[in-house]
VMD Tcl script that draws the C-alpha trace (Angstrom):
set ca {
  {-59.93 -54.72 -38.16}
  {-59.53 -51.20 -38.15}
  {-62.10 -50.83 -36.10}
  {-59.99 -53.35 -33.36}
  {-56.62 -51.41 -33.46}
  {-58.86 -48.20 -33.04}
  {-60.52 -49.88 -29.72}
  {-56.99 -51.42 -28.51}
  {-55.06 -47.85 -29.27}
  {-57.77 -45.97 -27.12}
  {-57.32 -48.37 -24.22}
  {-53.61 -48.00 -23.88}
  {-54.16 -44.82 -24.26}
  {-56.52 -44.71 -21.31}
  {-53.88 -46.83 -19.61}
  {-50.98 -44.93 -20.00}
  {-52.55 -41.63 -18.96}
  {-53.70 -43.34 -15.58}
  {-50.58 -44.49 -15.13}
  {-48.82 -41.04 -16.16}
  {-51.72 -39.61 -13.50}
  {-51.01 -41.80 -10.67}
  {-47.54 -40.67 -10.65}
  {-48.25 -36.98 -10.01}
  {-47.99 -36.60 -6.06}
  {-49.35 -33.17 -4.89}
  {-46.70 -32.52 -1.64}
  {-48.17 -30.41 0.86}
  {-45.76 -28.05 2.59}
  {-45.58 -25.04 5.26}
  {-45.87 -21.99 3.31}
  {-44.90 -20.41 6.30}
  {-41.08 -20.94 5.99}
  {-39.41 -23.75 8.45}
  {-35.56 -23.44 7.85}
  {-33.47 -25.18 7.65}
  {-36.17 -27.56 6.52}
  {-38.07 -25.33 3.72}
  {-37.01 -21.81 2.89}
  {-37.54 -19.90 -0.51}
  {-34.64 -19.17 -2.07}
  {-34.20 -15.56 -3.74}
  {-35.90 -16.93 -7.03}
  {-39.12 -18.67 -4.91}
  {-38.20 -22.03 -5.05}
  {-38.77 -24.35 -2.15}
  {-35.28 -25.43 -0.67}
  {-33.93 -27.43 2.59}
  {-33.17 -30.38 4.13}
  {-36.71 -32.01 4.36}
  {-37.03 -30.68 0.47}
  {-34.10 -32.50 -0.59}
  {-34.95 -35.76 0.92}
  {-38.69 -35.24 -0.50}
  {-36.95 -35.08 -3.84}
  {-34.73 -38.14 -2.60}
  {-37.99 -40.45 -1.73}
  {-39.55 -39.45 -5.04}
  {-36.88 -39.86 -7.26}
  {-36.56 -43.24 -5.79}
  {-39.93 -44.38 -6.35}
  {-40.36 -42.98 -9.60}
  {-43.14 -40.01 -8.51}
  {-43.54 -37.04 -10.09}
  {-43.65 -35.13 -6.94}
  {-44.97 -31.53 -7.29}
  {-45.27 -29.02 -4.11}
  {-47.75 -27.07 -3.16}
  {-47.67 -24.60 0.08}
  {-50.23 -24.33 2.02}
  {-51.34 -22.20 5.60}
  {-49.90 -24.66 8.57}
  {-53.05 -24.13 10.16}
  {-54.94 -25.53 7.39}
  {-52.97 -28.33 5.93}
  {-54.41 -31.31 7.32}
  {-58.06 -29.96 5.71}
  {-56.09 -29.64 2.82}
  {-55.35 -33.04 2.92}
  {-58.41 -34.73 3.52}
  {-60.44 -32.37 0.97}
  {-57.66 -33.91 -1.87}
  {-56.19 -30.39 -2.52}
  {-52.67 -32.07 -1.73}
  {-51.55 -35.97 -1.48}
  {-49.19 -36.02 1.45}
  {-47.94 -33.89 4.01}
  {-44.54 -33.98 4.27}
  {-43.83 -31.12 6.37}
  {-42.29 -32.01 9.94}
  {-45.10 -32.81 11.03}
  {-45.02 -34.86 14.03}
  {-46.89 -38.03 14.36}
  {-49.53 -38.34 17.35}
  {-52.47 -40.24 18.37}
  {-54.53 -36.91 18.27}
  {-53.64 -36.60 14.74}
  {-53.61 -40.36 13.72}
  {-57.49 -39.90 14.04}
  {-57.96 -38.22 11.32}
  {-54.93 -38.78 8.70}
  {-52.44 -41.89 8.52}
  {-48.57 -41.38 8.72}
  {-45.26 -43.24 7.09}
  {-42.82 -44.36 9.45}
  {-40.92 -41.56 11.22}
  {-38.31 -39.95 9.27}
  {-36.59 -38.39 11.46}
  {-36.67 -36.50 15.33}
  {-35.65 -33.64 17.39}
  {-35.47 -32.57 20.93}
  {-37.89 -29.62 22.11}
  {-35.09 -26.65 22.67}
  {-35.55 -23.32 24.63}
  {-34.35 -19.89 23.36}
  {-34.13 -16.34 25.45}
  {-32.26 -13.99 25.41}
  {-28.77 -13.60 26.11}
  {-28.71 -12.14 29.38}
  {-31.57 -15.01 30.57}
  {-30.57 -17.07 33.87}
  {-33.57 -19.66 34.27}
  {-33.31 -22.99 33.61}
  {-35.01 -25.25 30.40}
  {-37.52 -26.94 32.96}
  {-41.35 -26.90 33.88}
  {-40.06 -25.02 37.44}
  {-37.62 -22.89 35.51}
  {-39.92 -21.39 33.52}
  {-42.83 -20.08 35.67}
  {-43.89 -16.78 35.44}
  {-42.29 -15.81 32.15}
  {-44.01 -14.86 28.67}
  {-43.57 -17.64 26.31}
  {-44.65 -17.55 22.72}
  {-45.30 -20.58 20.89}
  {-46.56 -21.45 17.20}
  {-49.98 -22.24 16.61}
  {-51.07 -25.53 15.20}
  {-48.09 -27.12 16.67}
  {-47.37 -29.54 19.22}
  {-45.64 -27.27 21.20}
  {-49.07 -25.25 21.72}
  {-50.23 -28.68 23.37}
  {-47.25 -29.31 25.15}
  {-47.13 -25.47 26.27}
  {-51.25 -25.74 27.57}
  {-50.56 -29.34 29.29}
  {-46.97 -27.83 30.84}
  {-47.11 -24.05 30.60}
  {-51.34 -23.02 31.15}
  {-50.98 -22.14 34.88}
  {-47.51 -21.26 35.67}
  {-46.92 -18.89 32.51}
  {-48.18 -16.72 30.17}
  {-48.89 -18.16 26.49}
  {-48.63 -16.09 23.55}
  {-49.51 -17.59 20.22}
  {-48.12 -16.90 16.39}
  {-49.06 -17.70 13.05}
  {-44.99 -18.81 12.34}
  {-42.23 -19.76 14.70}
  {-40.51 -16.97 12.69}
  {-42.79 -14.14 14.36}
  {-41.67 -16.05 17.77}
  {-38.41 -15.59 17.10}
  {-38.78 -11.84 16.05}
  {-40.83 -11.34 19.25}
  {-37.95 -12.73 21.46}
  {-35.29 -10.88 19.45}
  {-37.80 -7.55 20.10}
  {-37.88 -8.18 23.91}
  {-41.47 -8.62 23.76}
  {-41.34 -12.21 24.96}
  {-38.97 -14.41 27.42}
  {-38.73 -17.32 25.61}
  {-39.70 -19.24 22.69}
  {-39.49 -23.36 22.53}
  {-39.59 -25.34 18.56}
  {-37.33 -28.10 17.23}
  {-33.83 -27.87 17.90}
  {-32.94 -27.46 15.11}
  {-34.81 -25.15 13.41}
  {-34.42 -23.12 16.36}
  {-30.34 -23.20 15.97}
  {-30.95 -21.60 12.68}
  {-32.48 -18.75 13.98}
  {-29.23 -18.29 16.26}
  {-26.71 -19.14 13.50}
  {-28.35 -15.77 12.01}
  {-26.68 -12.21 12.46}
  {-29.84 -11.58 14.22}
  {-29.93 -14.91 16.11}
  {-26.26 -14.35 17.24}
  {-26.54 -10.57 18.46}
  {-29.72 -11.30 20.69}
  {-30.49 -14.73 22.01}
  {-28.75 -18.12 23.37}
  {-30.34 -21.65 23.95}
  {-31.16 -22.11 27.31}
  {-31.29 -25.38 27.04}
  {-33.73 -29.19 26.32}
  {-37.48 -29.92 27.73}
  {-38.33 -32.97 29.19}
  {-39.98 -34.68 26.00}
  {-43.75 -35.77 26.74}
  {-44.38 -38.23 23.74}
  {-48.48 -37.35 24.43}
  {-48.20 -34.04 23.25}
  {-44.76 -33.70 21.27}
  {-45.81 -38.14 19.67}
  {-43.15 -40.33 18.43}
  {-41.46 -38.86 15.98}
  {-42.13 -37.18 12.29}
  {-43.54 -38.85 9.62}
  {-45.45 -37.98 6.08}
  {-49.48 -37.85 6.31}
  {-51.84 -39.34 4.31}
  {-55.54 -39.18 3.99}
  {-57.46 -42.49 5.92}
  {-57.06 -45.50 3.46}
  {-54.30 -44.17 1.08}
  {-52.13 -47.53 1.91}
  {-50.61 -47.52 -1.87}
  {-48.80 -44.24 -1.46}
  {-48.13 -44.08 2.34}
  {-46.20 -47.82 1.40}
  {-44.34 -45.74 -1.70}
  {-43.04 -43.79 1.01}
  {-41.85 -46.40 3.62}
  {-39.92 -47.61 1.26}
  {-38.60 -44.78 -0.33}
  {-37.33 -43.34 2.85}
  {-35.70 -46.98 3.77}
  {-34.09 -46.41 0.53}
  {-32.92 -43.19 1.22}
  {-31.67 -44.99 4.26}
  {-29.63 -47.08 3.16}
  {-28.26 -44.85 0.45}
  {-27.18 -42.77 2.51}
  {-25.48 -44.56 5.03}
  {-23.62 -46.40 2.19}
  {-22.91 -43.71 -0.26}
  {-20.75 -40.45 0.62}
  {-21.85 -38.76 -1.75}
  {-25.39 -38.29 0.45}
  {-25.79 -35.93 3.36}
  {-29.35 -35.86 3.85}
  {-29.11 -38.78 6.97}
  {-25.51 -37.79 8.11}
  {-25.19 -33.67 8.16}
  {-26.12 -32.29 11.64}
  {-26.68 -36.12 12.76}
  {-26.01 -34.54 16.94}
  {-29.24 -33.13 16.68}
  {-31.79 -34.77 13.82}
  {-31.82 -38.70 14.88}
  {-32.76 -40.56 11.27}
  {-34.99 -43.48 13.76}
  {-33.54 -46.17 12.04}
  {-35.98 -48.46 14.65}
  {-39.17 -46.66 12.86}
}
mol new
graphics top color blue
foreach p $ca { graphics top sphere $p radius 0.5 }
foreach p [lrange $ca 0 end-1] q [lrange $ca 1 end] { graphics top cylinder $p $q radius 0.2 }
display resetview
């Protein structure tokens, strides 16, 4: 009897350990801050709109989510090698990426905006930006867009982070940069942004290069975790829609569309 009890205890212990391990999810975000989506506060903790959303999804799905920061150009390899379990870092859903990773339903989408010095007079069009020196973040869909539409008509300058491109724009080293509208508006709201630069407008959208929205990314075949995030995204949308205490989906919706048709 004692042996059977010990065996039962061992089985229960293993089962509980397995359940606890399954509830821990390593969430990868870009190591480079991307305000207002992800920002490091003074104590070294990640904050921002996307962090709030991730926390809400993980709480809804009873997941123990731990943030792991990874360099953007290595974030997909980190996912596929098992260093992280999900990417939740404003990653565009594109056909090219879908060849090597799976995506959740989209949880937001935003136009592609152009900013430039205050005295700039060009238009935010492919024709209007001919001959300019344009700063672009490497590894982003904006790079693919730039190569498709501007590689023969403008000079493209690559940066590891969007912040570096913003800084060179403020210093007069480039004529323009483009990225997600919300991210660039966050820069324009800073003292430096207010003094140097302005929003020119939105570029024509191209789903081939920019994708069909922003989603969480998973290893191929990890359907269980992907569906948990899909359920969490849907539940948070409903909560935000009917609970006045939530502002994850309702703040700044003139800039970010929650994509309820996902």
